[in-house]
ZAMARGU-4260 file (C-alpha; in steps of 0.2 Angstrom, whole numbers, plus 5000, padded with zeros to 4 digits):
<rodrens>
0) 5000/5000/5000 | 5007/5017/4994 | 5007/5029/5008 | 5000/5048/5007 | 5017/5054/5008
5) 5024/5045/4994 | 5009/5049/4984 | 5014/5068/4989 | 5031/5066/4984 | 5027/5057/4966
10) 5014/5069/4964 | 5026/5085/4968 | 5039/5077/4958 | 5029/5076/4943 | 5022/5094/4943
15) 5039/5100/4945 | 5046/5091/4930 | 5030/5096/4919 | 5033/5114/4927 | 5051/5115/4920
20) 5046/5106/4904 | 5033/5121/4902 | 5046/5133/4904 | 5058/5126/4892 | 5044/5124/4878
25) 5039/5142/4882 | 5056/5148/4880 | 5059/5138/4864 | 5044/5144/4854 | 5038/5160/4863
30) 5052/5169/4870 | 5060/5174/4854 | 5042/5181/4848 | 5040/5190/4864 | 5058/5198/4863
35) 5053/5205/4845 | 5036/5210/4851 | 5043/5220/4866 | 5057/5228/4854 | 5045/5235/4844
40) 5040/5250/4857 | 5060/5251/4861 | 5063/5255/4841 | 5049/5267/4840 | 5055/5277/4855
45) 5073/5277/4849 | 5068/5282/4831 | 5058/5297/4839 | 5073/5302/4849 | 5083/5302/4834
50) 5072/5311/4824 | 5071/5325/4837 | 5090/5326/4838 | 5091/5325/4818 | 5079/5341/4817
55) 5086/5350/4832 | 5105/5347/4833 | 5110/5339/4817 | 5127/5343/4821 | 5128/5332/4834
60) 5118/5317/4827 | 5134/5306/4825 | 5138/5305/4842 | 5119/5303/4849 | 5118/5287/4837
65) 5135/5282/4842 | 5129/5284/4860 | 5113/5274/4856 | 5123/5261/4849 | 5134/5259/4865
70) 5122/5260/4878 | 5106/5251/4870 | 5115/5240/4857 | 5105/5248/4844 | 5115/5252/4827
75) 5109/5266/4817 | 5110/5272/4800 | 5103/5288/4792 | 5102/5288/4773 | 5095/5301/4762
80) 5081/5300/4749 | 5091/5290/4737 | 5096/5278/4751 | 5114/5283/4752 | 5121/5284/4769
85) 5123/5299/4778 | 5127/5294/4795 | 5132/5277/4802 | 5135/5271/4820 | 5144/5257/4815
90) 5154/5262/4799 | 5161/5251/4787 | 5178/5250/4778 | 5181/5266/4767 | 5175/5260/4747
95) 5161/5263/4736 | 5150/5251/4747 | 5152/5261/4762 | 5139/5274/4756 | 5127/5261/4752
100) 5115/5251/4763 | 5118/5233/4765 | 5107/5223/4751 | 5094/5215/4763 | 5090/5231/4771
105) 5089/5240/4755 | 5078/5227/4748 | 5066/5228/4764 | 5065/5246/4761 | 5061/5246/4742
110) 5048/5232/4745 | 5038/5242/4759 | 5042/5259/4751 | 5022/5264/4752 | 5022/5257/4769
115) 5035/5269/4775 | 5025/5284/4768 | 5011/5281/4782 | 5022/5271/4796 | 5037/5262/4798
120) 5044/5244/4794 | 5049/5232/4808 | 5055/5214/4802 | 5069/5202/4805 | 5081/5201/4792
125) 5096/5189/4788 | 5107/5187/4775 | 5109/5170/4765 | 5117/5157/4774 | 5119/5169/4790
130) 5117/5161/4808 | 5114/5180/4817 | 5098/5186/4810 | 5094/5206/4816 | 5080/5216/4820
135) 5076/5229/4808 | 5068/5244/4811 | 5065/5258/4796 | 5055/5275/4797 | 5055/5289/4785
140) 5058/5308/4793 | 5049/5323/4786 | 5062/5328/4775 | 5062/5310/4765 | 5078/5303/4775
145) 5077/5286/4781 | 5081/5280/4799 | 5088/5263/4799 | 5088/5254/4818 | 5096/5237/4820
150) 5098/5225/4834 | 5104/5206/4833 | 5094/5191/4838 | 5110/5181/4844 | 5108/5188/4861
155) 5091/5181/4864 | 5095/5164/4857 | 5109/5162/4870 | 5096/5169/4884 | 5085/5155/4878
160) 5098/5142/4881 | 5104/5149/4897 | 5085/5151/4904 | 5082/5132/4898 | 5099/5126/4908
165) 5094/5136/4924 | 5075/5129/4923 | 5083/5112/4923 | 5096/5115/4937 | 5082/5125/4948
170) 5069/5110/4943 | 5082/5097/4952 | 5085/5108/4965 | 5066/5112/4970 | 5061/5093/4968
175) 5077/5089/4982 | 5071/5103/4993 | 5051/5099/4989 | 5055/5082/4994 | 5063/5086/5010
180) 5048/5099/5013 | 5035/5085/5009 | 5042/5072/5019 | 5042/5085/5035 | 5025/5092/5030
185) 5015/5076/5026 | 5020/5069/5043 | 5010/5083/5050 | 4996/5078/5038 | 4998/5060/5040
190) 4999/5058/5059 | 4980/5064/5062 | 4975/5053/5047 | 4983/5039/5054 | 4976/5042/5071
195) 4956/5044/5063 | 4961/5027/5054 | 4964/5019/5072 | 4948/5026/5080 | 4938/5022/5064
200) 4944/5004/5064 | 4941/5004/5084 | 4923/5009/5079 | 4921/4995/5066 | 4926/4983/5080
205) 4913/4991/5091 | 4925/4999/5103 | 4920/5017/5107 | 4933/5021/5120 | 4943/5030/5108
210) 4943/5047/5102 | 4953/5058/5089 | 4964/5070/5099 | 4969/5081/5083 | 4960/5098/5086
215) 4961/5110/5072 | 4948/5123/5062 | 4954/5115/5044 | 4945/5099/5036 | 4955/5088/5045
220) 4950/5096/5062 | 4932/5095/5056 | 4932/5076/5050 | 4941/5072/5068 | 4926/5079/5076
225) 4913/5071/5065 | 4922/5053/5069 | 4921/5058/5087 | 4903/5062/5085 | 4899/5046/5078
230) 4909/5036/5090 | 4898/5044/5102 | 4881/5042/5095 | 4885/5023/5090 | 4891/5021/5108
235) 4877/5028/5115 | 4864/5018/5103 | 4873/5003/5107 | 4870/5006/5126 | 4853/5010/5122
240) 4851/4993/5112 | 4859/4983/5125 | 4847/4990/5138 | 4833/4987/5126 | 4838/4969/5123
245) 4839/4967/5143 | 4823/4975/5146 | 4816/4962/5132 | 4823/4948/5142 | 4816/4955/5157
250) 4800/4958/5150 | 4799/4939/5144 | 4804/4934/5161 | 4791/4944/5170 | 4778/4938/5158
255) 4783/4920/5162 | 4783/4925/5179 | 4766/4934/5178 | 4758/4919/5170 | 4765/4905/5179
260) 4754/4909/5194 | 4738/4910/5186 | 4742/4895/5175 | 4746/4885/5190 | 4730/4889/5198
265) 4720/4885/5184 | 4729/4868/5181 | 4727/4864/5200 | 4708/4867/5200 | 4707/4860/5183
270) 4714/4844/5190 | 4703/4845/5205 | 4689/4845/5193 | 4695/4831/5183 | 4700/4819/5198
275) 4683/4823/5207 | 4690/4834/5221 | 4675/4844/5220 | 4662/4831/5227 | 4648/4842/5228
280) 4639/4857/5217 | 4644/4871/5228 | 4665/4866/5226 | 4663/4863/5208 | 4655/4880/5206
285) 4669/4888/5216 | 4683/4879/5206 | 4674/4885/5190 | 4674/4904/5198 | 4693/4903/5202
290) 4697/4897/5184 | 4685/4911/5176 | 4695/4925/5186 | 4713/4918/5182 | 4707/4917/5164
295) 4702/4935/5165 | 4717/4940/5174 | 4728/4933/5161 | 4715/4941/5146 | 4717/4958/5154
300) 4736/4956/5156 | 4738/4950/5138 | 4727/4965/5132 | 4737/4977/5143 | 4753/4971/5135
305) 4748/4974/5117 | 4742/4991/5122 | 4759/4994/5130 | 4767/4988/5115 | 4757/4998/5103
310) 4762/5013/5113 | 4781/5009/5112 | 4781/5005/5095 | 4771/5023/5091 | 4758/5011/5082
315) 4744/5020/5092 | 4736/5033/5083 | 4730/5049/5094 | 4714/5055/5091 | 4716/5074/5097
320) 4702/5084/5102 | 4698/5100/5111 | 4689/5097/5128 | 4688/5101/5147 | 4699/5091/5158
325) 4686/5093/5173 | 4674/5085/5164 | 4685/5069/5162 | 4686/5069/5182 | 4667/5072/5185
330) 4663/5057/5173 | 4677/5046/5182 | 4672/5051/5200 | 4654/5045/5196 | 4660/5030/5189
335) 4670/5025/5205 | 4657/5032/5217 | 4650/5014/5221 | 4668/5009/5225 | 4672/5024/5236
340) 4656/5019/5246 | 4661/5000/5247 | 4678/5005/5254 | 4673/5019/5264 | 4685/5031/5254
345) 4682/5050/5254 | 4686/5058/5238 | 4689/5075/5236 | 4689/5085/5219 | 4698/5102/5217
350) 4696/5107/5198 | 4699/5124/5191 | 4685/5128/5177 | 4687/5129/5159 | 4704/5121/5158
355) 4704/5115/5139 | 4718/5104/5133 | 4722/5097/5115 | 4723/5077/5118 | 4716/5061/5115
360) 4702/5060/5127 | 4701/5041/5130 | 4719/5041/5134 | 4720/5054/5146 | 4704/5045/5154
365) 4714/5030/5155 | 4727/5039/5163 | 4716/5046/5176 | 4707/5031/5178 | 4724/5021/5181
370) 4730/5035/5194 | 4712/5033/5204 | 4713/5015/5203 | 4730/5015/5211 | 4724/5027/5225
375) 4709/5016/5229 | 4721/5001/5230 | 4733/5009/5242 | 4722/5021/5252 | 4725/5017/5270
380) 4722/5026/5287 | 4709/5041/5284 | 4706/5034/5266 | 4706/5051/5258 | 4709/5054/5240
385) 4709/5071/5232 | 4709/5074/5213 | 4715/5092/5206 | 4716/5099/5190 | 4724/5116/5188
390) 4734/5128/5177 | 4752/5127/5175 | 4765/5136/5164 | 4769/5123/5153 | 4749/5117/5152
395) 4736/5107/5164 | 4742/5097/5178 | 4731/5083/5185 | 4736/5077/5202 | 4729/5062/5212
400) 4733/5061/5231 | 4729/5047/5244 | 4733/5045/5261 | 4743/5030/5265 | 4761/5024/5266
405) 4776/5033/5257 | 4785/5024/5243 | 4802/5020/5247 | 4815/5032/5239 | 4823/5019/5229
410) 4807/5012/5220 | 4803/5030/5215 | 4811/5031/5198 | 4807/5010/5196 | 4788/5011/5198
415) 4786/5017/5179 | 4795/5001/5173 | 4785/4986/5166 | 4780/4974/5179 | 4788/4983/5192
420) 4779/4981/5210 | 4783/4987/5227 | 4772/4974/5237 | 4770/4959/5225 | 4757/4950/5236
425) 4745/4965/5237 | 4746/4968/5220 | 4738/4950/5217 | 4726/4954/5229 | 4717/4968/5218
430) 4723/4961/5201 | 4738/4972/5197 | 4749/4967/5185 | 4763/4982/5187 | 4758/4988/5168
435) 4746/5003/5173 | 4760/5015/5177 | 4771/5011/5161 | 4755/5014/5151 | 4752/5031/5160
440) 4770/5037/5156 | 4769/5031/5138 | 4752/5041/5136 | 4761/5057/5143 | 4776/5055/5131
445) 4763/5054/5116 | 4756/5070/5121 | 4773/5078/5124 | 4770/5079/5143 | 4777/5071/5159
450) 4772/5062/5174 | 4778/5060/5191 | 4776/5054/5209 | 4780/5063/5225 | 4779/5057/5243
455) 4770/5071/5253 | 4762/5074/5270 | 4752/5058/5276 | 4751/5050/5259 | 4757/5049/5239
460) 4753/5060/5225 | 4753/5055/5206 | 4753/5068/5192 | 4753/5071/5174 | 4755/5088/5164
465) 4750/5090/5147 | 4754/5105/5137
</rodrens>
């Protein structure tokens, strides 16, 4: 497996080689053209200076063009209309040809005679078999005389060769220095990447205790934070899943335990009937009543479990409507009136009027029904129950108080769990399964509300708040 460090070095080396090649190609194909293009402006400016000097100070023109030749490397020839040389910054040997233009320049001037009347001529000129071409610029003065400027191209060709050699040398040096830099720099990059890789590998093995320690404001820092968040969420999800699996196992154990007693009772009484233990009609009737009661207990428990399962799975469709909570309490108090009389329980209602909520009527009724049933089964001492409906900041609160023993502190949280019973023998006496409060909690959550229980003076208070 090639490391990031190796890939970075290879990519940088390829980039530098391409950069050097591009420099060489640009020099080979475009530097000379660019040099010719840039010298056009130089020739135009030099021609203007010579023209002004020729008009204003002709006596000094020879010295002036010689100075330009020495300083700028531009040789200058001034001819008359017949192209006879009048001034030359690079004079030839005395003779008949000394007063004439070089043939190639003379030919260039003749070919562009019409162009010289309007503008100037600028071209590269070379003699046959001449390896040293020159830049030639020809312009015409107002009196018809010609100014010819020349500059060799040999220097630019040498410059191209030197520049290419320099590019190759510089490229090798940069590749060497770049390799050292990449070795150091890539270590800075790969260290957090390797760290993240180890953490990610741990996550794949369900090990969520490791964290990416790299902290920066760049993309790698953001990636590290994302990996940490994923690890935390997966860890929380795994913990929740384990808890859910454990709850389900516990639920199966609890269901088995809850069904074991009624099934054992039914089996015992059924065998009693089978073997004639009930030897008269009264005993037979009693056995049948017990069997029917236990069957009803199991039926009720199964129904409650189905309701609980639907609420937990979110399959229960809320039928939301507006209604006065006080009406629900009044209706339930009338329903339990006979029970209160039978058990000698005093009921007191404290209901604020016109407290309207948006909720499922049947589910809220079931919550209050469970609370009141629970209060009836645990009312002791004065046997007093008080139902209160009041306005709270977050909505409406319904609370049910009953006199009796306090709930142990360590049981206050657990009583909302499925099948949790504080007093199992007493729960069986009144037919409790330990499901009612679990259903109450889920109904409250479906409405976005909360439930709670408090030990207060002389008793216990259960409540639900619905927004």
